[in-house]
Residue, then its C-alpha position, 0 to 999 in steps of 0.5 A: m650571809i645575812k640572806l642565809k640567816i634570814l632563810t634559816l630563820l624562816c625555815s626554822l620558824f615554819l618547821s618548828f611550830s608543829l606543836y603549839g603552847d599549852g601554857n606550861y612554859k619551861h625555861e629551856h634556855e636554862e636546860k639547853k645550852h646549845h639551843i638554836y636561837k631562831n628556832l623559837e620552839y622554846l617559846n611554845l607559841g599558840k596558834n594565834q601567836y604563831k600566825e602573828m609571828r609569821e607575819i612579823l618575820l615576813e615583814y621583817k624580811k621585806d624591810y631587811e632587804k630594803f635596809n640592806k640595799k640602802r646600806e650597800k649604797r652607803e657602803k659604796k659612798l664610804q669607799e668613795l670617801m676613802r679614795e678621795d685625796e682628802f679624808s672627810k671624817e665628818k662625812y664618813e661619820e654621818i654615813v655610818k650614823e645613818i646606817q646605824k640609825d636605820a638598823t636600830t629603827l628596823e630592830l626596834k620595829t620588829l622587837k616591839r611587835i614581837h614583844s606585843i604578842l609574847s606572854p611575860s614568861q615567853r618574853e623572859s625566855f626570848s630575852y636570853y636570845l635578844r642579841e641574836w636579833r640585832v640588825e647588822 
């Protein structure tokens, strides 16, 4: 499911940037309530912004794949803990916190880079879809 989301994101990104921003940034989030969040067309990115966003998303994809492999290994450890005769709340909690920490690190790295290339008005528009960028 996550891989499908990433693929959809990348496809949307590549297809949606045929028009570049001209400085007239509208707040389409107010006009279109059924907007596809990862389309990013609503940001009206310029040529340089588009190139940078593409690099960010390609790196994000690689980093997410690494994160996902790590998470899967940790999920198996959680399953093993559940099968044991004695349940260790501390071990379980530690593993879950590691997963959350890695997810937050990846999210912060990506969002910081995205933030750095957006104008203030683009950031405002992007902020309405921030929840959709959470690493799960």
